[in-house]
N, C-alpha and C positions, 0 to 999 in steps of 0.2 A: 123842409129848410130850403130856401133859394141858393142858387149857385153863389151868388154874391155874399150872402150871408153865411154859407159854408166856408168860403175862402176867408172872411173877416174872422170869423170863430178860429179857424185853424190858425191865422196869424196871431190873434190875440192867445191861443194856448201856447204856442211855442215861444211867445214872447214872455209868457209866465213862466216857463219851463226854464229857458234862458236867464231870465230874472233871477228866479230861485238857485239855479246854479252858479251864478255869479256871485250873489250873496253867500251862498255856501263856501265858495273859494276865498272870499275876503275872511270869513270865519276861521278858515284853516289856517290863513295867514296870519292873522290875529292870535290865535291858540300858539301857533309855531313861534311868535314873537313874545308873547306873554309869559309862556310856561316852560318849564325845563323839557327836554326832548324825552325823558322817560315819561312824564306826565302827560306830554300829548299822545305818546303810544297807547297809555292806558284808556284815555279819552275817546281815542278813535275805535279802539276795541270794543268800548263799552258801546258806541254807536253803531257799531256792525252786529255786536250782539242782539241789540234791540231792533235792529233790522231785519235779522234771519229769524229771531224769535217771534216776532209779529207776524211776519209772512207765515210762519208755520201755525201759529195761534188761528190764523183766519180758515185753517183746512183747506185753502186754495179756492175757497167760493169767491171772492173778488173778481177773478178772472172770468167766470161762468156768470158772475151776476150782470156784467156788462153785455152779455151776448143773449141770457135767457131772459131776465127781468123785461127788457124792453119790447120783447115777443109778447108777453103776458100782458104788459100794460096796453099794448096794441089790440090785443082781442078783448080787453076787458074782462080779463080772467081774474077777479079779485081773490078767489079762494085760492087759486095756484101761486098769486104773490104771496098771500100769508102762508102757504105752506113752503115756499121758498125761504123765507124769512126764519121759518121755524128750524127748517134745516140747516141753516147757516148758523144759528147761535147754538142749536143742539149740538152739532159735530165741533164747532169752535171753542164752546166751553168744555169739552170731553177732553180736546187736544191740548187745550191751556192748562186743565187739571194735570194731565200726564207730564206736560212741560215742567209744571212747576215741581213735581215729585222728582223727575229726573235732574232737574237743574239744582233743587236743594241737595239731593245726594253727591251730585258731582262738585257742588261748593264745599260740602263738609267734608266728604272722604276723598276725592279725587286729588293725585299728585300734582295740583297746579301752582305756579307761583302766585305771589301775593297780587302781582298786577293783573293778571288773567283773572285771578278770583274777584278783585274788586270790578273789571269790567263786567264780569258775568253778573254781579250783583246789582250794578246799576242798568244794564242793559235788560234784566228781568224786571226791575221796576218800572221801566219806561216801556216795555213792550205791549203790554195791555192797551195802554192808550195809542200807542202805534198801529196796532191792529185795528182798534176801534175806527180811525182814521181811514185805514185801508177800505174797510167795510163801508163806512158811511159815504167816502168818495166814490165808491163803485156804485154805489145806490143812487148817488145824486147824478152819477155819470149817465145811469139808465134812465133817469128823469129829465134828461137834458138840461140839467142845472149845472153846466159847465164851469162857471165860475166857482161855486160851492165845492165842485169837484176837485179842482186844483189850486186856488188860491189860499186856503188855509194851510195845506201842505207844502206848497212850493215858495209862498211867499211870506206867510205870517210866521210859520216855525223857524226859518233861516233869518227873517228879518228882527224877530223879538230876540234871539241870540245875538245877532250882530249888535243890536243896540246895547245889550248887557256888555260885550267884549269892548265895543268903542268906549262906554263909560269906565270900564275898567283902564283901558289905554289911556284915557284922558286924566284920570286920577293918578295914573302911576301905580296901580295895583297889579301885583300878579297874583291872581287867584289859583288856589290850589284844585287839583284835579277833582277832588270832592266837591268843592262849590259849585264847579262848572257842570258838573253831573247832576247835581240837584237842580240848578237852573234849567238845565236841557230838560229834566224829568217835569219840572212844574209847567214849562211851555208847553210842553207835548201834551199833557193831560189838559191843561187849560183849551189848547185848540183842539183836541178831540171832542171835549165836551160842548165846547161852542160851536163847532160843525155839526154835532148830532142834535143840539138843540135848534139852529138854525134849519136844518131839513126837516125837523118836525116829525110827524108820524110815519110810521115804517121803518124806522131804524131797529126798533125793538119790536119782537113779536107778541102777539097777544096771549101765546101760551106756548110752552116747549113740548107739551103732549101732541102726539101724533093725531091730527084731525083726519077729515075724510080724505085727504091727499097727503100722502107721506112721500115727500121726494127724497128725504135722505139717502134711503137704500138705493136708489136710482142714480143720485148724483155724485154720492161719495168717492167712488173710484176715479172718476173723471177730475173732480175737485183735488183729490189727494196727488194726484198725477201733475198737476198744475202748479203744485206748491214747488216742487223741484225745477220745474221748467221755467217758472218766473224767477225762481231764485239765481239760476245761470244765466237767463237772457236779460235780466234786469238788475240783479243786485251781485252779480260776480265779484264786485270789487270789495263787498263786505264779507264774501265767503273767503277770498284770499287773505284780508286783513286778520280774520278769526284764525284760520290756519296757521298764518303767519306768527299770531300771537303764541302758539304752543310751541314753535320750534325756535322763535329767535328772542332775544331780549328786549324789554320794551323800547329802548332807545332805537334799535333796527327796526321795531314796528312801527314807530314814529315814522321814520323815513318810508317804509313799506306803505303806509297809509297816506302820506301825501302823493307819492309817486303813482300808487294805483288809482287814486281819484283824479289826478291830473289826466292820465291816459282814459279814465272813464268818461271824463268831461269831453275829450278829444273823441271817443267813440258815440257820443250822444249825437255829433253831425250826422254819422251812419243811421242812427234811428229815426232822426227827423227826416231824412231824404227818403229813405225806404217808406215810411209813412205816409208821406206824399204821394207817391205812386201806387199805393194799394188800391186806391178805387178804379183806376184805370187797368191794373193787373187783375183785379177781381173781375171785370168785365169782359176783358180779353180770354180769360180762363173759363168763366162759364159759357162765353159763345163759341169755344173751342178754337180760337183763333190763334193757333201756336205761334205764327210768325210775329204777330203783333206782340204778344207775351214775352217772346224771346228778345224783340229790338226794345221793349221796356226794361226787361232784366238787363240787357247789355248797357244800356244807358246809365242806369241806377248804379250798377256796379263800377262802372268807370268813374262818375262822380264821388261815389264814397272811397273808393281806393285812393283816387288823385287826393282828396281831402286829408285820408290818413296818411298816406306817402308824405305829404307835406308836413303833417306832424311829425313823424318819425325823423324827417331830415333835420327839422328845427331842434327837436329834443337831442339830437346828436350833435349839431353845432352850437347850440345856445342852452343844452341842460343845466350846466352849472350857473349861468346867469340866472336861469328862470328859478331855479331851487334856491338861489340866495336871496330872493324875496322872502322867502319862510325862515332863514337865518343861514349862516355859514356851515352851520353843523349838518344841514341836508344835503351839502354838495356830494357826499358818499354816494347818494342814491342816483347819480347822473346815469350810469349805465343800465341799472335796473329800470329807470324811467325809459329809456331806450326800448328796452325789451318789453317794457309793458305796452308802449305805443306799437311795437312791432305784433304783438299778440293782437291788438285792435285791428291791424292790417288784416290778419287771418279771419276774423270775425267779418270785416267788409268784404273779403274776398269770398267768403261763404255765401254772401248776397241774400237772396229771398227765400233761400231753401227751408226755413222756418215757416216763414208767410204762406208759401206753397203746400206746405203740410196743413196749416190751419184752415186755408181756403177750402181744402177738399175733405176736411173734418179729420184730418188725421194728427192733431197737434199732440195727443196723447203718445202716440208713437216715439216721439222725440224724447220722452222720458228716459229711454235706454242710454241715448247719446249723452244726456244730462247726467245720468250715474256714472257712466264710464269716465267722462272728464274730471267729475269730483275726485274720484277713486285714483285716478291718474295724477291729478293735482297733489292729493294726500301723499301717495307713495312717492312721487318724486321729490316732494319737499322733505319728506323724511330721509331720503338718501342723498339729497345735495346739500340741504342747509348746514349740516354738520361741517361740512369742508368748505362750502361757497358762501355760506351766510345769506344775506339779502340777495346776493347775485343769483346764488341756487335757486332762491324762492322765485326770482323773475324767471328763470330758466323753465321752471316747474309751471308757471302760468302760461309760457308760450306754448308748452307741450300739450298742456290741457285745452287751450282754446283752438289748436290746431287739430286735435283729436274730434273735438265737438264739431267745428266747420265741416271735417272730412266724413264724419259719420252722418251729420244731417243731409249732406250730399246725396250719399248712398241712400239713405230713407227716402228723401224727396223723390229719387229716380224710380225706386221702388213702388211707393205707394201714390205718387201723383203722375208718373210717366215720363216727367222731364225735370231737369234741376235748373236751380236759380243761381247758381254761383258763377264767378267769372269766367273759369275753365269751361264749362259747359256752354255758356253762351258765345264764348270766342269760337268753339268748334262748331255751332249751329250756324253762326254769322259766315264762317269760311266755307262750309258745306252749302250754304245757300248761294254764295256768290260764284261758286265754281261751275 
């Protein structure tokens, strides 16, 4: 791929991501305007349940697909390609069956309130289609079919939901949460099947029986580690929403879901800016040019932190006005929104540590940081929400994000030899100039 085509592809993909995020934000505004606050909380919990369950159903293979399959295609190793697909579907079907049993038991016998129970049911019905989208998208990406990899999930899914909600708004109909969830489920299955059909051969394996090459035992451990890493790195807002649904009433969960998603939208700026510097950082690391690597790390950290700092300031000054777009009843999420933005500031300050571990092949080492941060989130939420409610949940998120960023810094120093956070970059720059 030429440099110019690479730049155009990157611009197009970022545009797709921003377009999908914008449509998702408008969908959330319409949901908040059309439905009672309690029902909005249930819908957001259902979507978060589907996101987390679908990630677990894939058994972590999509993250490996985008790095391993291109290598097999380049080498012309068709048997290894087929063996990889067998491993994906063999493990994902086993995990899906186990999750079905666990989810059914929780739905039947766990002491869950009715809202969380409904969210778990609808999320479980949507999750298989969402997991198929994750798998198909990663395979399409490995084949360089980038529009097919991103457009169905980031444009078609939110676009169809937006069309439904706009129609409800125009007709003056306030849909029940069950109706909305059934529409979301139908859209997800339609997009999943359509994307798989468009990709054609290679989505499904020819057999689940182990052939000449059995890659499942070799890849299973790495894939399993990537589940939690991907959840914390890319779906942390969904984790927060689900945990909040356990400790908070549905109206507070609605405020939580709206606020944490606004913060995640701001955090998307960090992801995009870091992804753009990755090729240059990779080249500097491979060549052992520590000075060039640290210079890139410092610049990208300053850009990301500055952008998120502006978001923190804007949310502090204009939070009630921003939240009033969703409805006057969401103004109570003002200071939790500020704290969620602050948590994104910790993530931005953590800089490129996660990427440095990945570049050196130590990405699975970061699973310990993910486990600790999620456990801290649960414990802090359990201790703080009874007295502080939604504000306590926001404090728990800040603690979890700060711990995740700090541990990643220590791991990057240990395994990569240097860190990619703002503090290490500033120290290196000062030592170099003295």
